[in-house]
N, C-alpha and C positions, 0 to 999 in steps of 0.2 A: 882357391878361388871360390867366391860365394856361389852357392847352387842356385840362387835366385837369378843369376845372369844367364843361365842355360834355358833353352827352349826345347820343347818336346813335340813330337808328332807320333803317329802310330808305331813307327819303327825305329826312331832314333832320338837321341838327345844331342843338341847341337848349339854351337856358339860361333857363328861365322861372320867375321868382319872383313871388309875389303877396303883398301885404300887405292882409289883410282886417281891417277894424274893424267890429264889430257893437255897436250901442248898445242899451241896454234902452229899452223904451217910456217916453217922457217923461223919460228919463234917471233913472229911479228907482234909488236906491242899494241894490240887492238882491243883488249878486253878492258875498256873504260866506259864510263857513262851508261847510256841507254843499252849498248850492246852487252855490257857486263850484267846489268839488271835483267835483261831478257834471257841471257844464258842461265842465270841462276833460277829463274822461273821455269824455263824449259827443263832444266836438269831435275828439279823437284818433281815436275809432272811426269817425266819419263821414269825416273828411278822409283818414286813412291807410288805413282798412279798406275803406270803400265806394268811394272815388275813386282809390285807389292813388297818392296824392300823398305827399310827405315833409314833415312839419312840421319847420321849422328852429328856430323860436322861438314860444312862446305864453305870454301872460300876461294878467292881468285887473286892472281897477280896480273900484271899487264899482258903476260903471254902464256898463262896456264891456269888450270882450275884443279883444285884438290877436292875430292869427295870421299868421305869416310862413311861407309854404310854397312848395315847388317842385312843379310839375305838368308832365306830358308834354303835347305839343301836342294830343293827342286830347281833353283835358279842356276843356270849355267853362266858363270861369269863371262866367258868368251862371247856368248850370244848377247848378254846384256850390254857389254862394252860396244860391240858391233852396232847394235840397235841405237845405243846412246849417241855414238859418234855420227851415225847416219842421220838421225832425227835432228839433233842440234845443228848440224851443218846445213841441212836442207832448210830448216825453218829460219835460221839466222840469215842465210843468203836471200831467201824469199822475202823476208820482212824488212830487213834493215840495210841490205847492201844494194 
């Protein structure tokens, strides 16, 4: 593996990538049009803006979203996912439903 792929901080060398898949409740096919566009925008804001991670790739189908992202070791994936699901659900319900 190329050493330029690795990141460093004061105490570690790391290369952490996560593949997050979030499915709609009961796999309802609702991720189309304006809802899909807004979900992608919110996802970028939460993951890159709030958690200082870097999204490598992100796409959706009608009933789920895939997000491949890099994160520093200080980010706890369980807390990021919990925050992501809470924020996206709250904002989408408030704005579009």
